DOROKE-872734 format. One line per field, with one value per residue (C-alpha): z, x, y; residue in three letters. Coordinates in steps of 0.1 Angstrom, whole numbers, plus 2048, in hexadecimal, padded with zeros to 3 digits. Layout:
N
Z c(Z/...)
X c(X/...)
Y c(Y/...)
res c(ALA/...)
This chain:
768
Z c(CFD/CFB/D16/D0A/D11/D22/D0C/D1B/D1E/D1C/D40/D3E/D1E/D29/D4A/D35/D28/D07/CF4/CFC/CF9/CDD/CBE/C9F/C82/C6A/C56/C6F/C79/C94/CB4/CB5/CD8/CC4/CAC/CC1/CDB/CB7/CAA/CCC/CCB/CA6/CB1/CD0/CBD/CA2/CBC/CD2/CAF/CA3/CC6/CC8/CA6/CAB/CD1/CBD/CA1/CBF/CD2/CB1/CAB/CCD/CCC/CA9/CB6/CDA/CDB/CFE/D01/D0B/D2D/D34/D2B/D44/D5D/D5D/D4F/D64/D6B/D51/D34/D37/D18/D1A/D12/CFD/D17/D3D/D47/D2F/D3E/D5B/D7D/DA0/DB3/DC5/DA2/D94/DB6/DB2/D88/D94/DAD/D99/D81/DA1/DA0/DBA/DB1/DC3/DCA/DB1/DA9/D96/D74/D69/D7A/D67/D69/D75/D8F/D9B/D96/D89/D69/D64/D80/D79/D8B/D8C/D8E/DA4/DA5/DBB/DAE/DAE/DC6/DDC/E02/E11/DF9/DDD/DC9/DAB/D8F/D70/D5E/D64/D57/D4C/D5F/D58/D74/D63/D6D/D69/D53/D57/D7D/D87/DA8/DBA/DB0/DC6/DBD/DB8/DA8/D89/D72/D50/D46/D2B/D22/D2C/D2E/D3B/D54/D4E/D65/D5A/D56/D79/D61/D5E/D83/D90/D73/D86/D9D/D8F/D77/D53/D50/D6F/D6F/D88/D6C/D7A/D64/D4D/D66/D6A/D88/D98/D9C/DBA/DBE/DA5/DB2/DA2/DA1/DBF/DB5/D97/D77/D52/D48/D2D/D39/D58/D67/D7D/D83/D8D/DA8/DB2/DCB/DCB/DE3/DD6/DEB/DFF/DE8/DE7/DC4/DB9/D93/D83/D66/D56/D49/D3F/D37/D16/D22/CFD/CF9/D1D/D1F/D2D/D1D/D28/D25/D37/D48/D6C/D86/DA3/DBC/DD6/DD8/DD2/DB6/D9E/D9C/D85/D8E/D77/D6E/D49/D5A/D40/D56/D4B/D64/D55/D67/D7D/D85/D9A/D91/DAA/DB5/DD7/DD1/DA9/DA3/D81/D7A/D60/D55/D38/D24/D1D/CF2/CDC/CD2/CB1/CB6/CB1/CD0/CE9/CE8/CFE/D02/D16/D09/D1F/D1E/D12/D11/CFB/CDF/CE4/CDB/CD9/CC2/CD6/CE2/D05/D07/CFB/D13/D2D/D23/D21/D48/D4D/D3B/D4D/D6C/D77/D78/D8F/D7A/D5D/D6D/D6F/D4F/D3F/D5C/D4B/D29/D19/D1A/CF6/CE8/CE4/CFA/CF9/CE6/CF4/CF6/CFD/D1E/D26/D24/D3D/D55/D55/D5C/D7B/D88/D8A/D98/DB4/DBC/DC0/DD1/DEB/DEF/DF1/E12/E22/E3E/E37/E52/E42/E2F/E10/E0D/E18/DF8/DE0/DE3/DE3/DC4/DB4/DB5/DA8/DCA/DC5/DDB/DFA/DF1/DF5/E1C/E26/E15/E28/E4B/E59/E56/E57/E3C/E26/E28/E23/E05/DFC/DFC/DE4/DD2/DC9/DC4/DA9/D87/D77/D85/D94/D78/D62/D6E/D77/D50/D3F/D5F/D51/D29/D30/D44/D4B/D62/D81/D9B/DB4/D9A/D8D/DB6/DB0/D91/D9E/DC7/DAA/D97/DB7/DCD/DAB/D9A/DB8/DBB/D9F/D82/D98/D95/D6D/D66/D75/D6A/D45/D50/D4D/D6E/D85/DA2/DB9/DB1/DAE/DCD/DDB/DCB/DD7/DFE/DF4/DE7/E07/E1C/E01/E18/E37/E37/E4D/E56/E70/E74/E9C/E9A/EA3/EC9/ED1/ED6/EF1/EF0/EDA/EE1/EE6/EF4/F11/F2E/F24/F40/F4C/F67/F6C/F5C/F57/F56/F47/F28/F28/F1E/F38/F31/F4B/F54/F7C/F77/F7F/FA0/FA6/FC0/FB0/FA3/F7B/F60/F3E/F21/EFC/EE7/ECA/EB7/EB9/EA4/E9E/E94/E70/E72/E83/E85/E92/E9D/E93/E91/E7F/E6C/E83/E82/EA3/EA1/EAD/ECC/EDD/ED9/EFC/EEC/ECB/ED9/EF4/EDB/EC1/EDB/EE1/F0A/F0C/F0E/F20/F30/F3F/F34/F3F/F46/F3D/F54/F47/F22/F18/F12/F2E/F49/F53/F46/F61/F62/F70/F67/F69/F5D/F42/F52/F39/F11/EFC/ED6/ED1/EAF/EA3/ECA/EDA/F03/F21/F44/F5B/F82/F8A/F95/FB5/FB2/F92/F8C/F81/F64/F59/F3C/F3D/F1A/F1D/F08/F0B/F15/EEF/EDF/ED7/EDF/EE2/ED0/ED7/EBC/EC0/ED2/EC6/EC0/E9E/E9B/E9B/E86/E6A/E6B/E6B/E53/E2E/E2F/E1C/E38/E1D/E1D/E42/E5A/E42/E43/E6B/E6F/E5B/E70/E8B/E80/E7E/E68/E53/E55/E47/E58/E45/E49/E5D/E7A/E6F/E7C/E9B/EA8/EA4/EAB/ECE/EC3/ECE/EB1/EAA/E96/E8C/E6F/E6A/E49/E46/E2B/E3E/E42/E62/E5F/E77/E97/EAC/ECA/ED1/EF8/EFB/F07/EEB/ED6/EE6/EE6/EC0/EB5/ECB/ED9/EFF/F03/EEF/F06/EED/F00/EEC/ECA/EAF/E86/E74/E58/E41/E33/E1C/E2F/E24/E3F/E4B/E71/E7A/E9A/E8D/E6D/E6C/E93/E9B/EBB/ECC/EC9/EE9/EDF/EBF/EC4/EB2/EAA/EA4/E81/E67/E5F/E69/E8F/E97/EA7/EC8/ECB/EE6/EDE/EF7/F0F/EF6/EDF/EBF/EAB/E89/E70/E53/E33/E17/DFB/E08/E0E/E3A/E57/E60)
X c(DC0/DA0/D98/D97/D77/D7F/D75/D53/D53/D3A/D2E/D2A/D14/D02/CF6/CEB/CC8/CBD/CBB/CE0/CF3/D09/D04/D1D/D17/D0C/D2C/D3D/D4C/D39/D51/D52/D40/D24/D27/D1F/D05/CEB/CF2/CE7/CC8/CBE/CC6/CAD/C94/C91/C95/C78/C61/C69/C59/C40/C34/C3F/C29/C09/C0D/C10/BF4/BDE/BE7/BD3/BB8/BB0/BB5/BA9/B90/B92/BB5/BAE/BA6/BC5/BD0/BB1/BC3/BE3/BD0/BC5/BA0/B9B/BAF/BA0/B8E/B69/B5F/B3F/B33/B41/B3B/B51/B6B/B85/B6F/B75/B5D/B50/B4A/B3B/B22/B1C/B13/AFB/AEA/ADD/ACD/ABA/AD0/AEB/B0C/B0E/B2A/B4C/B54/B70/B71/B93/BB8/BDC/BE7/C0A/C06/BE5/BD8/BB5/BAE/B87/B67/B43/B2D/B09/AF1/AD3/AAF/A98/A75/A56/A38/A54/A51/A72/A93/A8A/AAA/AAF/ACA/AC2/AE6/B04/B22/B48/B66/B89/BA0/BB5/BDC/BE2/C02/C05/C03/C14/C29/C0C/BF1/BE3/BDE/BB9/BAC/B9A/B82/B78/B58/B5F/B3B/B14/AFF/AD4/AC6/AA5/A92/A7D/A5B/A41/A37/A5B/A66/A49/A43/A52/A34/A18/A08/A05/9DF/9D5/9CD/9E6/A04/A14/A14/A2D/A38/A60/A6B/A8A/AAC/AC0/ADF/AFD/B16/B31/B32/B4C/B59/B66/B5B/B61/B83/B72/B6C/B60/B3A/B20/B01/AE5/AC7/AA8/A90/A64/A4F/A33/A1A/A30/A55/A70/A79/A9D/A9F/AB8/ACF/AF3/B0A/B2C/B47/B58/B80/B8A/B68/B69/B44/B27/B0A/AF0/AF0/AD4/AB5/AAC/A94/A94/A7A/A93/AA3/AC8/AD9/AE5/B0D/B28/B2B/B3E/B20/B2D/B51/B71/B7A/B5C/B47/B24/B07/AED/ACF/AB5/A8F/A82/A5E/A52/A61/A62/A81/A90/AB1/AC0/AE5/AF1/B10/B25/B24/B31/B16/B05/AFF/B20/B18/B1C/B3C/B28/B09/AFC/AEC/AD5/ADC/ABB/AAE/A93/AA9/AB8/ADF/ADA/AC6/AC2/A9F/AB1/ABD/A9E/A8A/AA2/A9E/A79/A79/A8B/A77/A53/A6A/A79/A9A/AA6/A97/AA4/AC7/AC6/ABC/ADC/AF4/AE3/AEC/B0B/B2F/B3E/B5B/B56/B52/B2D/B30/B29/B0A/AFF/B16/B08/AEA/AF3/B04/AE2/ACF/AEA/AE8/ABD/AC2/AD6/AC3/AA0/AB6/ABE/A9C/A89/AA2/AA1/A86/A6A/A52/A2F/A28/A1F/A42/A55/A39/A3D/A65/A65/A4B/A60/A7E/A6B/A64/A45/A48/A52/A38/A21/A2E/A2C/A04/9FB/A0F/9F3/9CF/9E0/9FC/9DC/9CA/9E3/9F4/9D1/9C7/9EC/9DE/9BE/9D5/9EE/9EC/9FD/A1E/A15/A02/A19/A32/A1C/A13/A38/A44/A28/A2D/A51/A45/A1D/A1A/A2D/A11/A1C/A1D/9FD/9F4/9FD/9ED/9CB/9CE/9D6/9B3/9A2/9A6/99D/984/978/97D/963/977/99D/991/985/9A8/9B9/9A4/9B3/9D3/9E7/9DF/9E1/9C4/9D9/9E1/9BE/9B9/9D6/9C9/9A5/9B2/9C7/9A7/994/9A8/9A5/982/988/989/9AC/9A4/9B8/9CF/9DA/9FE/A1A/A1C/A3B/A4B/A4E/A3B/A52/A3E/A42/A2B/A28/A11/9FA/9EB/9C6/9AD/990/999/975/986/965/975/994/99D/9B0/9BE/9AC/98F/98C/9B0/9A5/999/989/9A4/9C3/9CB/9D4/9E6/9E4/A00/9F9/A09/A1B/A2C/A2C/A3D/A26/A42/A45/A48/A41/A1D/A1A/9FD/9DD/9D6/9B8/9BD/9BF/9A3/999/984/966/96F/98F/994/9AC/9BE/9C5/9D4/9EB/9F7/9F7/A0D/A26/A13/A12/A32/A40/A27/A3E/A46/A63/A58/A78/A77/A99/AA6/ACA/ACD/AC1/AD8/AD7/AB7/AA0/A88/A6B/A5E/A38/A1C/A02/9DE/9C9/9CB/9AE/9AC/98F/991/9B8/9C4/9D6/9DA/9E6/9DA/9FA/9F7/9FC/A21/A23/A40/A3B/A3F/A1F/A32/A48/A3C/A4B/A55/A4B/A5B/A5E/A7E/A82/A76/A92/AB5/AC6/ADF/AF3/B09/B2D/B30/B4C/B4D/B44/B6B/B77/B59/B62/B8A/B80/B63/B65/B47/B4A/B49/B46/B22/B1E/B1F/B0C/AEE/AF5/AF0/AD5/AC3/ACC/AC5/AA5/AA8/AC0/ADB/AFB/B20/B3D/B4D/B66/B50/B3C/B58/B5E/B3A/B33/B53/B48/B2A/B22/B17/B13/B1B/AFF/AEF/ACE/AC4/AD1/AEB/B08/B15/B16/AFC/AFC/AEE/AED/ADB/ADE/AD5/AC3/AE1/AF5/AD6/AD5/AF7/AFB/ADF/AE3/ABF/AC1/A97/A9C/A89/A81/A95/AAE/AAA/AB8/AC6/AD0/AE6/AED/B0F/B0A/B09/ADE/AC4/AAF/AA7/A9B/A8B/A92/A80/A6E/A60/A50/A57/A78/A8D/A97/AAA/AB6/AA8/AB3/A96/AA7/A99/AB3/AA4/AB4/AB0/A8F/A90/A76/A6B/A55/A3B/A22/A24/A25/A40/A3F/A59/A64/A7C/A92/A7B/A91/A70/A68/A8C/A80/A75/A56)
Y c(FAA/F98/F82/F56/F46/F22/F04/EF3/ECD/EB4/EAF/ED3/EDA/EBB/ED1/EEC/EF0/EE6/F06/F0E/EF0/EF3/ED9/ED1/EDA/EBF/EBA/EB9/E94/E85/E75/E51/E4B/E5D/E45/E27/E31/E3B/E1A/E05/E25/E15/DF1/DF8/E04/DEA/DCB/DDD/DDF/DB8/DB4/DC5/DB7/D98/D97/DA6/D87/D6D/D7F/D82/D60/D53/D69/D5B/D37/D3B/D59/D51/D58/D7A/D70/D69/D90/DA1/D8E/DA7/DC1/DDF/DE7/DFA/DF0/DC9/DB8/DB4/D90/D85/D6D/D71/D4D/D43/D5A/D43/D49/D45/D2D/D4A/D61/D40/D3A/D62/D5E/D44/D56/D72/D5A/D49/D2D/D1B/D0A/CE5/CCE/CCE/CAB/CA0/C95/C8D/C95/C94/C6E/C7B/C95/C8D/CB2/CB7/CC3/CC4/CC3/CC4/CDC/CD0/CF5/CF4/D06/D03/CF7/D09/CFF/CED/CEC/CD9/CCB/CE3/CE4/CCE/CCD/CDC/CE6/CD4/CE6/CDA/CEC/CEC/CF8/D18/D1F/D44/D44/D6E/D6C/D8A/D8A/D9F/D8B/D77/D4B/D47/D24/D31/D16/D1C/D0D/CF2/CEA/CE4/CCB/CD5/CBB/CB2/C97/C73/C76/C67/C4C/C3F/C46/C2F/C11/BF5/BF9/C01/BEF/C05/BFD/C08/C2E/C39/C34/C53/C77/C83/CA0/CA0/C9C/CAA/C98/CA7/C98/C8E/C73/C5E/C3C/C2B/C0A/BFD/C0F/C08/C1D/C2F/C4F/C5B/C4F/C64/C62/C79/C6F/C78/C66/C67/C53/C3E/C2B/C16/C18/C2E/C31/C3E/C4D/C5C/C5C/C4F/C68/C63/C7B/C7A/C84/C86/CA6/CB1/CAE/C96/C83/C73/C51/C3F/C48/C2B/C28/C11/C05/BFD/C20/C0F/C22/C0F/C00/BF3/BCE/BB3/B9B/B8D/B8E/B95/BAF/BCB/BD2/BD7/BF3/BE3/BF0/BDF/BE5/BCC/BD0/BBF/B9D/B9D/BA0/BB7/BBB/BD1/BC8/BDF/BDB/BF9/BF6/C16/C2D/C2E/C53/C6D/C85/C63/C52/C33/C26/C0C/BEF/BD9/BB0/BA0/B80/B84/B75/B51/B53/B2D/B1E/AFC/AF3/AEF/B13/B21/B10/B1E/B42/B3B/B33/B55/B69/B5D/B65/B3E/B48/B2A/B13/B24/B23/AFD/AFC/B05/AF8/AD7/ADF/ACC/ADD/AE1/AE9/B0D/B2A/B3D/B5D/B7C/B7A/B59/B5B/B81/B6E/B4E/B6A/B7E/B5D/B57/B75/B71/B54/B5A/B78/B61/B46/B5C/B6F/B4B/B43/B63/B5C/B78/B82/B7D/B5A/B6A/B78/B59/B43/B5A/B5B/B34/B39/B53/B3A/B1E/B09/AFE/AE2/AFD/B19/AFC/AF3/B17/B16/AFC/B02/B15/B22/B46/B3B/B35/B4E/B66/B5A/B53/B7A/B7E/B62/B79/B92/B85/B9E/B7C/B78/B5A/B4F/B51/B3F/B24/B22/B24/B06/AEE/AF8/AE8/AC9/AC5/AAB/ABB/ABA/ADC/AEE/AE2/AED/B0F/B12/B0B/B17/B3E/B34/B2A/B45/B5A/B47/B33/B08/AFB/B10/B04/AE2/AE6/AF2/AD5/ABF/AC8/AC2/AA2/A9A/A78/A6F/A79/A97/AA2/A95/AAA/AC9/AC6/ACB/AE6/AF5/AF2/B08/B21/B22/B1C/AF8/AEA/ACB/ABE/ADE/AE6/AF4/AE1/AD5/ACB/AF2/B10/B2E/B4C/B67/B8F/BA9/BC6/BC6/BDD/BEF/BEC/BF2/BD7/BB1/B9C/B7B/B69/B79/B62/B3F/B2E/B0D/AF7/B01/B15/B1E/B43/B4D/B70/B77/B78/B9B/B9A/BA7/BA5/BA3/BB0/B9A/BAC/B8C/B64/B48/B2D/B17/B1C/B44/B63/B6F/B97/BA9/BAD/B88/B8F/B6A/B56/B3F/B2D/B07/B0C/AF3/AF3/B17/B18/AFC/B08/B26/B1A/B00/B1C/B33/B19/B20/AF8/AF3/B15/B28/B42/B63/B7B/B9F/BB3/BD1/BE2/BDD/BD4/BFF/C09/BFC/BD7/BC6/BBA/B9D/B87/B6B/B69/B4A/B4E/B40/B4A/B57/B71/B76/B92/BA7/B9B/BA2/B86/B8E/B74/B77/B76/B7E/BA0/BA4/BC1/BCA/BDF/C02/C11/C28/C0A/BF4/BD7/BBE/B9D/B7F/B5D/B4E/B3E/B5B/B77/B79/BA1/BAD/BC8/BDC/BE6/C04/C1A/C44/C4E/C60/C3A/C2E/C44/C37/C16/C12/C1F/C34/C52/C6C/C88/C7B/C65/C83/CA0/C81/C83/CA5/CA7/C95/CA6/CCB/CD4/CF2/CDD/CF1/CE2/CEB/CE6/CC4/CD1/CDB/CB9/CA2/CBA/CBB/C94/C85/C7A/C6C/C47/C2E/C0A/BF3/BD5/BC3/BD1/BCD/BA2/BAA/BA1/BC7/BDA/BF7/C13/C1F/C3D/C42/C6C/C78/C93/CA7/CA2/CAB/CCD/CCD/CC9/CDC/CFC/CF2/CF6/CF5/CD3/CB6/C9C/C7E/C6F/C61/C47/C48/C28/C2A/C10/C02/C18/C38/C3C/C42/C23/C2E/C4D/C5E/C7F/C81/C6B/C62/C3E/C3A/C38/C1C/C03/BE2/BCC/BA8/B8D/B77/B57/B55/B58/B7D/BA3/BA9/BBC/BE1/BE3/C04/C17/C2B/C3B/C20/C04/BEA/BE7/BD8/BDA/BC6/BD5/BC7/BC4/BCE/BED/BF4/C00/BF3/BEC)
res c(MET/ALA/LYS/ARG/THR/ARG/LYS/GLN/THR/LEU/PRO/GLU/LEU/GLU/SER/LEU/PRO/PRO/SER/ILE/ILE/TYR/ARG/PRO/VAL/ALA/ASN/LYS/LYS/PRO/SER/LYS/THR/ASN/ARG/TRP/GLY/ASN/SER/LEU/LEU/ALA/LEU/ALA/LEU/ILE/LEU/THR/ALA/ALA/SER/ALA/VAL/ALA/GLY/GLY/ALA/TRP/TRP/SER/LEU/GLN/LEU/PHE/VAL/ASN/PRO/ASP/ALA/VAL/ASN/ASP/VAL/ASN/LYS/ILE/LEU/PRO/GLU/GLY/ALA/LYS/PHE/SER/ALA/SER/ASN/PRO/GLU/GLN/GLN/PRO/GLN/THR/LEU/LYS/GLN/ILE/GLU/ASP/SER/LEU/ARG/THR/GLN/GLY/LYS/THR/ALA/GLY/GLU/LEU/LEU/THR/LEU/GLU/THR/ASP/ALA/LYS/THR/SER/ALA/ILE/LYS/SER/LEU/VAL/LEU/PRO/VAL/LEU/LYS/LYS/GLN/SER/ASN/CYS/GLN/THR/ASP/CYS/GLN/GLU/ILE/VAL/GLU/LEU/ARG/ILE/TYR/GLN/LEU/VAL/ILE/ASN/LYS/PHE/LYS/LEU/PRO/PHE/GLN/SER/GLU/GLN/THR/THR/TYR/GLN/LEU/ILE/SER/GLN/LEU/PRO/VAL/SER/GLY/PRO/ASP/GLU/SER/PHE/ALA/ILE/SER/PRO/VAL/VAL/ASP/SER/GLU/THR/ALA/ASN/TYR/GLY/SER/THR/GLN/LEU/LEU/PRO/LEU/THR/GLN/LEU/GLN/ARG/PHE/SER/GLY/THR/THR/PRO/LYS/SER/GLY/THR/TRP/LEU/TYR/LEU/ILE/GLY/GLN/ARG/GLN/HIS/SER/ASP/ASN/GLY/ILE/ALA/TYR/GLY/GLN/ILE/LEU/HIS/TYR/ASP/ARG/SER/ARG/SER/ALA/LEU/SER/LEU/VAL/LEU/THR/TRP/THR/SER/PRO/THR/GLY/GLN/ALA/PRO/LYS/TRP/GLN/GLU/VAL/THR/GLY/GLY/GLY/PHE/PRO/GLU/LEU/LEU/VAL/ASP/ARG/THR/SER/GLU/LEU/GLU/PRO/GLN/LEU/GLN/VAL/TYR/GLN/VAL/LYS/PRO/ALA/GLN/ALA/SER/PHE/ASN/GLN/PHE/GLN/LEU/VAL/PRO/ILE/SER/ILE/GLU/GLU/PRO/ALA/ILE/LYS/THR/THR/ALA/TYR/ARG/ASN/ALA/LEU/PHE/LEU/ALA/ARG/SER/GLY/LEU/TRP/THR/PRO/ALA/TRP/GLN/TRP/LEU/LYS/ALA/LEU/PRO/GLN/GLY/LYS/LYS/ARG/PRO/SER/ALA/ALA/ALA/GLN/ALA/GLN/ILE/ASP/LEU/ILE/GLY/LEU/TYR/ALA/LYS/TYR/THR/SER/LYS/LYS/ALA/ASP/THR/ALA/TRP/ALA/SER/PRO/SER/GLN/GLN/ALA/ILE/ALA/ALA/LEU/SER/ASP/GLY/ARG/TRP/GLU/LYS/GLY/LEU/GLN/ILE/TYR/GLN/ALA/SER/PRO/GLU/ASN/THR/GLN/GLU/ILE/ALA/THR/PHE/LEU/VAL/ASN/ASP/SER/GLY/ARG/LEU/TRP/ASN/ARG/VAL/GLU/ALA/ALA/LEU/LYS/ILE/ASN/PRO/ARG/ARG/PRO/GLU/VAL/GLN/ALA/TRP/GLY/ALA/LEU/ILE/LEU/GLY/ALA/GLN/GLU/GLY/GLN/ALA/ASN/ALA/LEU/ILE/TRP/LEU/LYS/ALA/GLN/PRO/HIS/SER/PRO/LYS/THR/LEU/THR/TYR/VAL/GLU/LYS/LEU/LEU/LYS/ARG/LEU/ASP/GLY/ASP/TYR/GLY/VAL/SER/LEU/PRO/VAL/ALA/ASN/ARG/PRO/SER/ARG/ILE/ILE/GLY/TYR/LEU/GLU/PRO/VAL/SER/ASN/ILE/ASN/LEU/ALA/ASP/TRP/LEU/PRO/ILE/GLU/PRO/LYS/SER/LEU/THR/LYS/ASN/GLN/LYS/TRP/GLN/GLN/ILE/ARG/VAL/ILE/THR/TYR/ASN/ASN/GLY/GLN/THR/TRP/LEU/ARG/SER/PRO/PHE/ASP/LYS/LEU/LYS/LEU/PRO/ASN/THR/GLU/ARG/ALA/LYS/PHE/LEU/TRP/GLN/GLN/LEU/GLY/LEU/ASN/ILE/ASP/PRO/ASN/LEU/ASP/LEU/VAL/LEU/ARG/LEU/PRO/ASN/GLU/GLN/SER/PRO/THR/THR/THR/THR/VAL/ASN/VAL/GLN/ALA/VAL/GLN/TRP/GLU/ASN/GLY/VAL/LEU/ARG/LEU/LEU/VAL/PRO/ALA/GLN/THR/GLU/LEU/GLN/PRO/GLN/GLN/ILE/PRO/LEU/ALA/VAL/SER/ALA/LYS/ALA/LEU/GLU/TRP/VAL/GLU/PRO/THR/LYS/MET/THR/LEU/THR/GLU/PHE/LEU/LYS/GLN/GLU/SER/VAL/ASP/ALA/THR/GLU/PHE/LEU/PRO/ALA/VAL/TRP/ARG/GLU/LEU/SER/ALA/ASN/LYS/SER/LEU/LEU/LYS/PHE/GLU/GLN/LEU/GLN/GLN/GLU/LEU/ALA/THR/LEU/THR/VAL/GLY/LEU/VAL/ASP/LEU/THR/GLY/ASP/ASP/ASN/GLN/ASP/LEU/ILE/LEU/THR/ILE/SER/GLU/ARG/GLU/ILE/ALA/THR/LEU/THR/LYS/ASN/LYS/SER/TYR/LYS/GLY/GLY/GLU/ARG/THR/ILE/ALA/PHE/SER/ASP/THR/GLY/GLU/LEU/ILE/TYR/SER/GLU/PHE/SER/SER/PRO/VAL/GLY/LYS/PHE/LYS/ALA/ILE/ALA/ASP/LEU/LYS/ASP/ALA/ALA/PRO/PRO/VAL/LEU/LEU/ILE/GLU/ASN/ALA/LYS/LYS/TYR/ASN/ILE/GLN/ARG/TRP/SER/ALA/ILE/ASN/GLN/ARG/PHE/GLU)
């Protein structure tokens, strides 16, 4: 009987090789299970194909609308499968990749500045990157900005779990940068008719800054700045930039220059809650303030423009208003402001244009009045400030105060380029009978063309006999005829000097107040005078303009110095910053004036050590100023100084190689330095002064062999360097003193066993 074959089950069939698996014939009816499996497989294939088609269509649309979308795909593709981009810089890059790319082009990346943040989340949306390049034929500080790039932060929408977080930046737009030419930068301080008017050489722009304080709400405003030294002027120049958020682009709006070394600032001048841009182009004591208003731009590539407020065309067509603007254009701002305040007030408010002109003149008047009220170091500066404010009588008082004042002001009149003469002509056009203005007109002509021509001009003016006599006396002073010009007698001495080492003293060279008061048996020492107050102002060495009479020379000098009231001087053996001050009093016995040098003879002090160089001061001469002390860390917590700019500035003075540490390192390294707060510039703000010991300098600079002694640096309240014994040494800072004359305090400096004093110059923006 034949053996029956066992029927194999489905699992067993599936385990067999494919070649021997039993397959049902086509016409055999499939099972219900097979029918469902085939349907699901078909559906899966259809859905997969549809997804692929839809995904491809979506990516095609993305690439059509935004070709740079390929960069998002590249983030999840393997290295060999990435798409290539036409411009690699258009791809999102990390900051390191940007820096590496610039380095291959011979450029470096500056510091990123934020342009735009999200209003709800405060997240950064766009930034600007300065691109720097080394200037050719340059030795120090050679990096200049050649381009500004706008970047947006990129969020990786396709980041996979294994990918690390990286901040990347997408390049949006670029703006090439080139500075102004030299002739523009120095234009406020030179005469356009002179040969030294500057060249067409383009000057470098080295920093990009964002405006602080209140700025217009229309977009973001930035400025580029560079600096150049021209004669005695530290000139700042640059460009104003506006960031248009709708176009994500920067545009150049204005090029500016300032002889004061100050950057422009936004300030509300005309009211209404809209700040204007103020550029200070003041040179010496000649005010020049440019005020710009934000207006819609005419050009399609700029959203806004800065339009200067002009006083050329009067906005109100009345004679009084025209006269006021005429005085203002001639430099008589306070008289112009007084005319405007005297105008009748109508029921209608002035137009916007008229109000802008009125407010501009008011701004100038406030500026010139403040300068006229300031106590200046020299008589000529005091007189110029008074005349610039229309104070003709005060100017004449300064001119007549002393022979020294007369000679110094006469020198200024000889060199006047027409600015003062223009003011005289303008004032006489409005009122031709003012004797004090006529006097200044005659003095200008007398100094430049001689007394004869001055009197011819005066006699052609509507004048009185009294005016003619008065002006004739003023003109004689130009030639040294001062009449009775003894100084004020009843005032104590106010003298500052120092004990001068000398081996032999010839008593025949000295002028004693009383004959035969000097004896050869007495040992003598001499004091060299640095400065003294003549009852009107402080005069400084050299005293070459001092005019001595032919007779009673000793009496003249005795009264000039105030020694007839107080002949005593204190010899300061230790200054306030050197333990406790120690003094000894000496009595002046004689004076000497030779080649502009003033010396005082005093009995020798046996207790003095040979190495000591005592300071000599009158009791009424000065008051010592002691700054408020604190650590640098405490100062940065209390004050509004931007530490991110201030600390690197301190380090740059300390570090000879100019290498810059990271901000966190600076905070740690400089934290324990002791600083002093004191107003050094006379603007009622606390400036910062640091005296760093020899040990601290050696530690901070990692220079164990440093033996240069302590050094001092000072910064203004805005963080600008104003004094340095590192980069610009003039001696060793010893103390701060108030000369009690309503001017800024002075720095007492020792150099080569001599003392001198330095005071902040509001004109030149430096100590001198």
